[in-house]
C-alpha positions in Angstrom: 18.7 -62.9 -70.9 18.7 -59.4 -69.5 16.0 -57.0 -70.7 18.5 -54.5 -72.1 19.6 -57.1 -74.7 16.2 -57.7 -76.3 14.9 -54.2 -77.3 12.6 -55.5 -80.0 10.3 -57.4 -77.7 7.0 -55.9 -76.6 5.8 -56.1 -73.0 2.1 -56.7 -72.7 0.2 -58.0 -69.7 -3.5 -58.3 -69.2 -5.0 -56.7 -66.1 -8.1 -58.9 -66.1 -8.4 -61.2 -63.1 -10.5 -64.3 -62.2 -12.0 -65.7 -59.1 -11.7 -69.3 -57.8 -14.6 -71.2 -56.2 -14.1 -72.6 -52.8 -14.9 -76.3 -52.1 -14.5 -78.6 -49.1 -11.3 -80.8 -49.3 -10.5 -84.0 -47.5 -8.2 -83.7 -44.4 -7.3 -87.4 -44.0 -7.5 -87.0 -40.2 -6.0 -89.7 -38.1 -3.5 -90.9 -40.8 0.3 -90.6 -40.2 2.0 -87.5 -41.7 3.7 -89.4 -44.5 0.4 -90.9 -45.7 -1.4 -87.6 -45.5 1.2 -85.9 -47.6 1.2 -88.7 -50.1 -2.6 -88.6 -50.4 -2.7 -84.8 -50.7 -0.1 -84.7 -53.4 -1.7 -87.6 -55.3 -5.0 -85.8 -55.8 -6.0 -85.3 -59.4 -5.6 -81.5 -59.5 -2.0 -81.6 -58.2 -0.6 -85.0 -58.9 1.3 -83.9 -62.0 3.2 -81.2 -60.2 6.6 -81.8 -58.6 6.6 -81.6 -54.8 9.4 -81.3 -52.3 8.9 -81.3 -48.5 11.2 -81.4 -45.5 10.3 -81.1 -41.8 12.8 -81.0 -39.0 13.0 -80.3 -35.3 14.7 -77.1 -34.2 17.9 -79.0 -33.7 17.8 -80.2 -37.3 16.6 -83.8 -36.6 14.5 -84.9 -39.6 10.8 -85.5 -39.0 9.6 -86.1 -42.6 11.2 -85.8 -46.1 9.9 -86.0 -49.6 12.2 -85.2 -52.6 14.0 -82.9 -50.2 17.4 -83.1 -52.0 16.0 -82.3 -55.4 16.3 -78.8 -56.8 13.3 -76.5 -57.2 12.7 -73.0 -58.2 12.4 -71.2 -54.8 10.5 -68.0 -56.0 10.6 -65.6 -53.1 11.9 -68.2 -50.6 15.2 -66.9 -51.9 14.6 -63.9 -49.8 15.2 -66.1 -46.7 18.8 -66.4 -47.7 19.3 -62.8 -48.7 17.7 -61.3 -45.6 19.3 -63.7 -43.1 22.8 -62.9 -44.6 22.0 -59.2 -44.5 20.8 -59.4 -40.9 23.9 -61.2 -39.8 26.5 -59.3 -41.7 25.1 -55.7 -42.2 23.4 -55.6 -38.8 19.9 -54.8 -37.7 20.7 -51.1 -36.8 22.6 -50.2 -39.9 21.4 -47.2 -41.8 22.2 -45.5 -45.2 22.8 -41.9 -46.1 21.4 -40.1 -49.2 23.4 -36.9 -49.9 23.1 -33.8 -52.0 26.6 -32.5 -53.0 28.0 -29.7 -55.1 30.3 -30.8 -58.0 34.0 -30.7 -57.3 35.9 -27.4 -57.1 32.8 -25.4 -57.8 32.1 -23.4 -54.6 28.8 -21.7 -54.1 29.3 -17.9 -54.5 26.6 -15.4 -53.6 23.8 -18.0 -53.8 25.0 -19.4 -57.2 26.6 -22.8 -58.0 28.7 -22.7 -61.1 28.5 -26.5 -61.6 26.3 -29.5 -61.1 24.3 -30.5 -58.1 24.4 -34.2 -57.4 21.8 -36.4 -55.7 23.9 -39.3 -54.5 22.2 -42.6 -53.7 23.5 -44.8 -50.9 21.0 -47.7 -51.4 18.2 -46.4 -49.2 15.1 -48.3 -50.4 12.5 -46.3 -48.6 12.6 -42.8 -50.2 8.8 -43.1 -50.7 5.4 -42.6 -49.2 5.4 -46.0 -47.5 4.5 -45.8 -43.8 7.1 -47.5 -41.6 7.5 -49.5 -39.5 5.3 -52.1 -41.0 2.2 -52.8 -39.0 -0.2 -55.8 -39.3 -3.7 -54.9 -40.4 -4.9 -55.3 -36.8 -2.3 -52.8 -35.6 -2.9 -50.1 -38.2 -4.7 -47.0 -37.1 -8.0 -46.3 -38.8 -7.4 -44.1 -41.9 -9.1 -40.7 -42.2 -10.8 -40.8 -45.6 -10.5 -37.0 -45.9 -6.8 -37.0 -45.1 -4.5 -36.2 -48.1 -2.4 -39.1 -49.3 1.2 -39.3 -48.3 3.5 -37.6 -50.8 5.6 -40.3 -52.4 8.3 -37.6 -53.0 8.3 -36.4 -49.4 11.9 -37.3 -48.7 13.1 -35.6 -51.9 11.1 -32.6 -50.8 12.9 -32.6 -47.4 16.3 -32.7 -49.2 15.1 -29.8 -51.5 14.1 -27.8 -48.4 17.5 -28.3 -46.9 19.2 -27.2 -50.1 17.0 -24.1 -50.2 17.8 -23.3 -46.6 21.5 -23.0 -47.6 20.6 -19.9 -49.6 21.3 -21.4 -52.9 19.3 -19.6 -55.6 20.9 -20.6 -58.9 22.5 -23.7 -60.3 24.4 -23.2 -63.6 24.9 -26.9 -64.2 22.8 -30.1 -64.3 20.9 -32.0 -61.6 22.6 -35.4 -61.5 21.0 -38.6 -60.2 24.0 -40.6 -59.0 23.5 -44.3 -58.4 27.1 -45.4 -58.8 27.3 -47.1 -55.4 26.2 -50.2 -57.4 27.1 -51.0 -61.0 24.2 -50.3 -63.3 22.7 -53.8 -63.5 18.9 -53.0 -63.4 17.8 -56.5 -64.2 19.5 -59.7 -62.9 19.9 -62.7 -65.2 16.7 -64.4 -66.4 14.2 -61.9 -65.1 11.2 -62.3 -67.3 10.8 -59.5 -69.8 7.0 -59.5 -69.0 7.9 -58.5 -65.4 9.8 -55.4 -66.3 6.7 -53.3 -67.0 5.4 -53.8 -63.5 6.4 -52.5 -60.0 7.3 -55.9 -58.7 9.9 -56.1 -61.5 11.2 -52.6 -61.0 14.9 -52.1 -61.9 17.6 -52.2 -59.2 19.3 -48.9 -58.4 21.3 -47.3 -55.5 19.1 -44.3 -56.0 15.5 -45.5 -55.5 12.5 -43.2 -55.4 9.0 -44.6 -54.6 10.2 -48.2 -55.0 11.1 -47.2 -58.6 7.5 -47.3 -59.7 4.6 -45.0 -60.7 1.1 -45.7 -59.5 -1.5 -45.3 -62.2 -5.2 -45.2 -61.4 -7.4 -46.0 -64.5 -11.0 -44.9 -64.3 -14.0 -45.2 -66.7 -15.2 -42.1 -68.4 -18.5 -40.3 -67.8 -20.4 -42.3 -70.4 -20.0 -45.5 -72.5 -17.5 -44.9 -75.3 -15.6 -42.2 -73.5 -11.8 -42.5 -73.2 -10.5 -44.0 -70.0 -9.1 -41.4 -67.7 -6.0 -41.8 -65.5 -4.2 -40.3 -62.5 -0.5 -40.7 -61.8 1.3 -40.8 -58.4 3.8 -39.2 -58.2 2.0 -36.6 -60.3 5.1 -35.8 -62.3 5.5 -36.1 -66.1 7.7 -39.1 -66.9 5.9 -41.6 -69.2 3.9 -40.5 -72.2 0.5 -42.2 -71.7 -1.6 -43.1 -74.7 -5.1 -44.0 -73.8 -6.7 -43.4 -77.3 -7.7 -47.1 -77.6 -8.8 -47.4 -73.9 -12.6 -46.9 -73.8 -15.5 -47.0 -71.3 -17.5 -50.2 -71.7 -21.1 -51.1 -71.0 -22.2 -51.6 -67.4 -21.3 -55.0 -65.9 -18.9 -55.7 -68.8 -15.9 -55.9 -66.5 -12.3 -54.6 -66.9 -10.4 -55.7 -70.0 -7.5 -53.3 -70.0 -3.9 -54.0 -71.1 -0.7 -52.0 -70.7 2.3 -52.3 -72.9 5.7 -50.6 -73.1 8.8 -51.2 -75.2 11.9 -51.9 -73.2 13.7 -48.7 -72.1 10.9 -46.6 -73.7 9.0 -43.9 -72.0 5.9 -44.4 -74.1 3.1 -46.4 -72.5 0.0 -47.6 -74.4 -3.2 -48.5 -72.6 -5.9 -50.2 -74.5 -9.1 -52.2 -74.1 -12.2 -51.4 -72.1 -13.4 -50.9 -68.5 -17.0 -51.0 -67.6 -18.7 -47.7 -66.7 -19.7 -49.1 -63.3 -16.3 -50.6 -62.5 -14.1 -49.4 -59.6 -10.8 -47.7 -60.6 -8.1 -50.1 -61.7 -4.9 -49.4 -59.8 -1.6 -50.6 -61.3 2.1 -50.0 -60.6 4.4 -49.2 -63.6 8.1 -49.7 -63.2 10.4 -46.6 -63.8 12.8 -47.5 -66.6 15.8 -45.3 -65.3 15.4 -44.6 -61.5 18.4 -42.3 -61.3 17.2 -40.2 -64.2 13.7 -40.1 -62.6 15.1 -39.0 -59.3 17.1 -36.2 -60.9 14.0 -35.1 -62.8 11.9 -35.1 -59.7 14.6 -33.3 -57.6 15.0 -30.6 -60.3 11.2 -30.0 -60.2 11.2 -29.7 -56.4 14.2 -27.3 -56.4 12.5 -25.1 -58.9 9.3 -25.1 -56.9 11.4 -23.6 -54.1 12.6 -20.8 -56.2 16.0 -22.2 -57.2 16.8 -21.6 -60.9 18.4 -24.5 -62.7 20.1 -23.8 -66.1 20.9 -27.4 -66.8 18.8 -30.5 -67.2 18.3 -33.7 -65.1 20.8 -36.5 -66.0 21.7 -39.9 -64.6 25.1 -41.0 -63.6 25.7 -44.7 -63.7 28.7 -47.0 -63.1 28.8 -49.4 -66.0 29.2 -53.1 -65.0 32.3 -55.0 -65.9 32.6 -58.5 -67.3 33.2 -60.6 -64.1 33.2 -64.0 -65.8 30.8 -66.9 -65.6 28.3 -66.2 -62.9 28.0 -69.9 -61.8 31.8 -70.1 -61.5 32.6 -66.8 -60.0 29.7 -67.0 -57.4 31.4 -70.0 -55.9 34.6 -68.1 -55.1 34.4 -67.4 -51.3 34.9 -64.0 -49.7 36.4 -63.4 -46.3 33.7 -62.9 -43.7 34.1 -61.0 -40.5 34.4 -63.0 -37.3 31.1 -64.5 -36.0 29.1 -61.8 -34.3 31.0 -59.0 -36.0 29.5 -56.8 -38.8 30.8 -56.1 -42.3 32.7 -52.9 -42.8 30.3 -51.4 -45.3 31.5 -48.3 -47.2 29.5 -45.3 -46.1 29.0 -41.7 -47.3 29.6 -40.7 -50.8 29.4 -43.2 -53.7 32.6 -44.6 -55.2 32.4 -42.5 -58.4 35.2 -40.1 -57.5 33.2 -38.1 -55.0 35.5 -36.8 -52.3 34.2 -35.0 -49.2 37.4 -32.8 -49.2 36.4 -31.2 -52.5 32.6 -31.8 -52.6 30.3 -29.6 -50.5 27.5 -31.7 -48.9 24.5 -29.4 -48.9 22.0 -31.9 -47.5 21.7 -35.5 -46.3 19.0 -37.9 -45.2 19.4 -41.0 -43.0 17.5 -44.1 -43.9 15.4 -46.4 -41.7 17.4 -49.3 -40.2 18.0 -52.6 -41.9 15.6 -54.3 -39.5 12.8 -51.9 -40.2 13.2 -52.3 -43.9 13.6 -56.1 -43.7 10.3 -56.3 -41.9 8.6 -54.7 -44.9 10.7 -56.7 -47.4 9.7 -60.1 -46.0 6.2 -59.3 -44.9 5.0 -58.1 -48.3 7.8 -59.9 -50.3 9.2 -56.7 -51.8 11.5 -57.8 -54.6 13.4 -54.5 -55.2 14.3 -54.2 -51.5 15.6 -57.7 -51.4 17.8 -56.9 -54.5 19.1 -53.8 -52.7 20.0 -55.9 -49.7 22.0 -58.2 -52.1 23.8 -55.2 -53.6 24.5 -53.7 -50.2 26.2 -57.0 -49.2 28.1 -56.8 -52.5 29.2 -53.3 -51.7 30.4 -54.4 -48.3 32.6 -57.1 -49.7 33.3 -56.2 -53.3 32.2 -53.9 -56.0 28.4 -53.8 -55.2 27.4 -56.0 -58.2 24.8 -58.7 -58.3 27.5 -61.3 -58.6 29.5 -59.9 -55.6 26.3 -60.0 -53.5 25.6 -63.6 -54.6 29.1 -64.5 -53.6 28.6 -63.1 -50.1 25.3 -65.0 -49.6 26.8 -68.2 -50.9 29.9 -67.9 -48.6 27.7 -67.1 -45.6 25.2 -69.9 -46.0 27.8 -72.6 -46.8 30.5 -71.6 -44.3 28.3 -70.3 -41.4 25.0 -72.1 -41.9 26.5 -75.3 -43.1 24.3 -75.6 -46.2 25.5 -78.0 -48.9 27.0 -75.9 -51.7 25.3 -78.1 -54.3 21.9 -77.6 -52.7 21.3 -74.1 -54.2 22.3 -71.5 -56.8 20.9 -67.9 -56.7 21.3 -65.4 -59.5 19.5 -62.6 -57.6 18.3 -61.6 -54.2 14.6 -61.8 -54.5 13.9 -65.1 -56.3 12.5 -63.5 -59.5 15.2 -65.1 -61.6 14.1 -68.2 -63.4 17.6 -69.6 -62.9 17.4 -69.7 -59.1 17.3 -73.3 -57.7 17.3 -74.7 -54.1 16.5 -77.9 -52.3 14.1 -78.0 -49.3 17.0 -79.4 -47.3 19.0 -76.2 -47.9 16.1 -74.0 -46.7 15.5 -76.0 -43.5 19.3 -76.0 -42.9 19.3 -72.2 -43.1 16.2 -71.9 -40.9 17.8 -74.3 -38.3 21.0 -72.3 -38.2 19.1 -69.0 -37.9 17.3 -70.3 -34.9 20.6 -70.5 -33.0 21.7 -67.0 -33.7 21.5 -63.9 -31.5 19.7 -62.0 -34.3 17.1 -64.7 -34.7 14.2 -63.1 -32.9 14.6 -59.9 -34.9 14.7 -61.8 -38.2 11.9 -64.2 -37.4 9.7 -61.2 -36.6 10.0 -60.2 -40.3 8.3 -63.3 -41.5 4.6 -63.3 -42.4 2.3 -64.7 -39.7 -0.5 -67.1 -40.7 -3.9 -65.4 -40.7 -2.4 -62.2 -39.4 -0.2 -60.2 -41.8 1.8 -59.9 -44.9 1.5 -62.5 -47.6 0.0 -65.0 -45.1 -2.8 -62.7 -44.0 -5.5 -64.6 -45.9 -4.0 -68.1 -45.3 -4.4 -70.2 -42.1 -7.2 -67.8 -41.0 -8.6 -69.9 -38.2 -7.7 -72.0 -35.2 -5.5 -73.9 -34.6 -3.2 -72.5 -37.3 -3.8 -68.8 -37.0 -0.8 -67.0 -35.4 1.1 -70.3 -35.3 2.7 -70.3 -38.8 5.7 -68.0 -39.3 6.9 -68.5 -42.9 8.1 -66.9 -46.1 5.9 -67.4 -49.1 7.0 -67.6 -52.7 5.1 -67.4 -56.0 6.6 -67.3 -59.5 4.8 -68.6 -62.6 4.4 -72.3 -61.9 6.5 -72.3 -58.8 5.3 -71.9 -55.2 7.0 -72.2 -51.9 6.3 -71.9 -48.2 9.0 -72.3 -45.6 9.4 -71.3 -42.0 8.4 -72.3 -38.4 5.2 -73.8 -37.1 3.8 -74.3 -33.6 2.5 -77.9 -33.5 -0.4 -79.6 -31.6 2.1 -81.1 -29.1 3.5 -77.6 -28.3 6.8 -78.1 -30.0 8.0 -75.8 -32.8 9.1 -77.5 -36.1 11.0 -76.2 -39.2 9.4 -76.9 -42.5 9.8 -76.2 -46.3 7.2 -77.1 -48.8 7.9 -76.4 -52.5 5.9 -77.2 -55.6 7.1 -76.7 -59.2 5.4 -77.3 -62.6 1.9 -77.0 -61.2 -1.0 -76.2 -63.6 -0.8 -72.6 -64.6 -3.1 -69.9 -63.2 -4.6 -72.2 -60.6 -4.5 -72.2 -56.8 -5.1 -75.9 -56.2 -1.4 -76.3 -55.4 -1.5 -73.6 -52.8 -4.5 -75.2 -51.1 -2.7 -78.5 -51.1 0.4 -76.8 -49.7 -1.6 -75.3 -46.8 -3.2 -78.7 -46.0 0.3 -80.2 -45.9 1.4 -77.5 -43.4 -1.8 -78.1 -41.3 -1.1 -81.8 -41.3 2.5 -81.2 -40.1 1.1 -79.2 -37.1 -1.7 -81.7 -36.4 0.5 -84.9 -36.4 3.4 -83.5 -34.3 
């Protein structure tokens, strides 16, 4: 059920964390791969979980299978399907264009606009303070501790500068945040209501600012019993923050803060305690209406540049239409371009009636390329960016909805990659939906197909590297595995996945997919077992 249909529920997530102790685990050296996997998955801490494994050669020849045609929740392994489809059909070098336009038939006269000014989103996911291109920790330059932080509104500020440079001094109408390139479907089916508070569950929008999240830094007060203090980034009023019940605790008492927000509300309550000697607690709060937030921020920036705005910030959405049963409609194929050709994606102004013949474009900003954003998306497993890729695919072949994007992905991976259509169903692009299901066989089939394509090297480079970067930085940290595992991680409640490519002891490269569902909640024993399985694959081949 989508968040917008359950307004009475309360979102509350504890910020407290726990540490797991490390202990030596058996490796079963010298045993064949099948027996090693059987022994690992039969250990007491993981035997009750449901395991699926498939290993193949690069040509698709099976090497080892275990429950590989059973369906599992893929978590973020769903991003493999979304990003491979986007790389093939949108193209690595494709960019998007955010525009500022004057409302129709309202010319600017003597520095005054007698109408609205619209900020029109084109699905650029990187209007933020994020440094691109993504660099591994080893490649990143040393940060200057005295340097000011990157402004998360820097690209909106650039657009505001361009508008001011036109000589505009007065806007009689509103500042409109237009995200109508995509229908307004902020939350795909079966996203958990608990997720919607946090940045990783930020709503989907064609007008995305700072990943549709606000960073909040919670700090203890000066003495025990003092209220907790906070800082927001961007430092712009949006949420009403109530910290009356958030207090500074005794030294060494730890952090026991919680955050809650009603769905679609702009009131946030923070309560609990944080020890006086604790480091600041940094959290990411999702923005409930990204287009409205963008308009609010843009109005503030225009006014800072001396432009008077009589109206108010408002959002402009395109309401979704009833497209029928998702599971039925997603199976209806679309017509793909010829192999090697790219989709004809609509560009420029959003399809809400904006017409360049009667709308004056005052400023525009070109996005980073698809390949640049995909590197970030897969390396850190960025959910919102994966959803935007899905909607961009939907816009290229349909109305830009979640369903139209899912239809494109399904058509591509069944018709081009040869994946069995009964081996998967995706309700979103990131894997955050609890309805998503996939078999290990489907994942390895996609990976095998990708390895034959001209875009493969670019796409493979977006996958995390064991012991090196992204979500695999802390996994496979030593020889012989470090720098020899190239794989997408996935974690969602009691589901975990790892799929990709591995360089083996023999020198050959294999394709693998390891998925575990229904493991014991809030433990990492399954992840340790998973990594031992991957190490066993490398050692025995």
